[in-house]
N, C-alpha and C positions, 0 to 999 in steps of 0.2 A: 426662659433659658433652657437650652437643650441639656437633657440629663445625661449622665455618664452611661446609663443603660442604653439609651438611644444611640449614642455615638459608638458604643461597643458593638451593638447589633449591626449598625451600618458597616463597621469595619469587618466584622465576621462575614456578613453577606457579600461585601465587595471581594474579600479574599477568596471566598468559595466560588464566586462567579469568575474571578480572575484565574483560579486554578483550572476550572473547566475550559475556559477560553484558550489557555496556553496549550492544552492538549488538542483542542479543536483547530487552532490557528493553522498548522501546516496542512491540514486536510482541506481548508477553504481558501488557502493562498494568502492569508494575512500574516506573512512573515517577511522580514527584511533580509536580503542576502548580502553577504560580505563582498567587498570589492569597491573600487573607485575611491570615493571620499569616506567610505564607511570603515571605522576602525575595528569593528567586531570580527571575530574569526569564524563564527558559525551563524547559521540563520537565527534570527531573533524575532519572537512573536510581536506583532503590532496590535495588542489587544488591551493595553492599559486604559486608554481613553474609553474604549467600549465598555469595559467593566465599571468604570466610574459613572458613565452615562446610565447604564442599566441600574446601578445602585441608586443614583439620584432620582431616576424616574420611579423606581419602586418606593423610595422614601416619600416622594411628593404625593403619590397616590395614597399611601398609608397615612401620612401626617397632615397633609394640607389638600384634601380633595377639592376645595373651592378654587384654588389657584392651579391645580394640577393641569388642566387643559392648556392654559397659556404656556406653562413651563414645559409641558410635553412637546408642544410644537417647537418651542425655542431649542430645547435640548436635541430634538430630532433633527433639526436643521444643522446644528453644530456637529452632530454625529455623522450625518451624511457627508458633510464637507470634510470632516476629519478622515473618514474611511477613504473617500475619493483621493485625498491628499496622500494617504499611505499607499494607495495602489498605483498612482502615477509617479513615475521616476524620471528625473532628468538624466540623460545619457552623456557619456564622455567619450574621449578619444575620437575614433573615426565617425562616430554618430553624434558628436557635439552639436547642440542646438536642437536635437530631437528629444522627444519624451517617449516613454513606453508604459504600457499596462501589461503586467505579467499575466499570461493565461495559465501557465504552469511552470515547472522548473526548466522546461526546454523552450517553450514558445512565448513570444511577446507580440503585442500589437505596437508597432513603432509609428510615430507621426511627428510632424512639425506643427507647432501651435502658433498661429498668427491671428491677432485680434480676437475674434470670437469663433474661429473655425479651425479644424484640423486639416492639414494638407499632407500629401505624400504618405498616406496611410498604407501600411504593409504589415503582413504577418511574417515574423522572422524567427528562424531557428537561432536562438541567441543564448548560448551557454558556454 
């Protein structure tokens, strides 16, 4: 059974990582911007899953080194897919059917995704 001390330590560690990532998120482009279907009024950090993954990986290495390698691979795959999902955005209005990856607050890479390839790829001033 997991002790209260271990759970408390994991919570504190995750909170500390999350606090650092919230500050870092705008600098590395891991923020969601308002508009379209999004109800928030200001940019929102997309780092909650990243903080949980870092905490899980840290706990696995400390508590269960024997199974850590398999879990590190599994969590890493989930982390990469999650970050990619946060960075790719479905567009609306005159660009409906397209997706974009935000380069910064002004520029995006816009494209149409069909099957397993991207088509009509362009860098657009989109703000």
